[in-house]
C-alpha positions in Angstrom: -54.2 -2.2 -46.3 -56.2 -0.8 -42.6 -59.1 1.8 -42.5 -60.4 3.4 -41.1 -64.2 3.4 -40.3 -64.3 7.1 -41.7 -61.9 6.1 -45.1 -64.5 6.7 -48.0 -62.1 4.1 -49.9 -63.9 0.8 -50.9 -62.7 -2.5 -52.3 -64.6 -4.1 -54.8 -64.0 -7.0 -57.3 -63.7 -8.3 -60.4 -64.1 -11.2 -62.3 -66.0 -14.9 -62.4 -62.7 -17.5 -62.8 -60.3 -15.2 -62.2 -60.7 -12.6 -59.8 -58.8 -9.7 -59.3 -59.5 -6.8 -55.9 -59.6 -2.9 -56.4 -59.5 -0.6 -54.5 -61.9 2.5 -55.6 -62.3 6.4 -54.1 -66.3 5.5 -53.5 -69.0 3.0 -54.4 -72.5 4.7 -54.7 -74.3 1.6 -54.7 -75.0 -1.5 -57.4 -77.9 -0.4 -59.7 -79.2 -2.9 -62.5 -79.4 -0.4 -66.0 -82.0 -0.5 -68.7 -79.6 -1.0 -71.8 -82.6 0.0 -74.3 -81.9 3.9 -72.1 -78.2 4.2 -72.2 -76.0 5.5 -74.8 -72.8 5.5 -76.3 -69.4 7.1 -74.6 -68.7 10.4 -75.4 -66.2 10.6 -78.5 -63.2 11.5 -76.5 -63.9 8.2 -74.2 -65.1 6.2 -76.8 -61.2 7.0 -79.6 -59.2 6.8 -76.7 -56.5 4.6 -76.6 -58.0 2.2 -74.3 -61.1 3.0 -73.4 -62.9 0.6 -71.0 -66.4 2.1 -71.1 -69.0 0.6 -72.7 -71.8 2.8 -72.8 -73.0 6.0 -70.1 -76.7 5.8 -68.3 -78.5 8.2 -66.2 -78.8 7.6 -62.6 -80.6 9.2 -60.0 -80.3 12.5 -62.0 -76.1 11.6 -62.9 -74.2 10.5 -65.5 -72.8 6.6 -64.8 -70.8 4.4 -67.2 -70.6 0.9 -67.7 -67.3 -0.8 -67.7 -66.1 -3.9 -69.0 -64.9 -5.4 -66.6 -63.8 -8.5 -68.8 -60.9 -5.5 -70.4 -60.5 -4.2 -67.6 -59.4 -8.0 -65.7 -57.8 -8.2 -69.7 -55.5 -5.0 -69.1 -54.8 -6.0 -65.5 -52.9 -9.0 -66.5 -51.8 -8.0 -69.6 -49.9 -5.2 -67.4 -48.4 -7.5 -64.9 -47.0 -10.2 -67.5 
């Protein structure tokens, strides 16, 4: 996919053994989270049929979701099977 220098979409790579490249709307950066400050996902997310949110943390004053990359990869594999 060709992108212009002004296009805000980005590609990220998930996985170690089986790698998946996923287009995302934007990447705000890579941060290291202190898991002791993490909160559980909201009940609407936690109880969803398929949720990939492990926890929530405050980053620069905004809430960010920590996703389960292995569960995402498994869902991709299942969807393509």
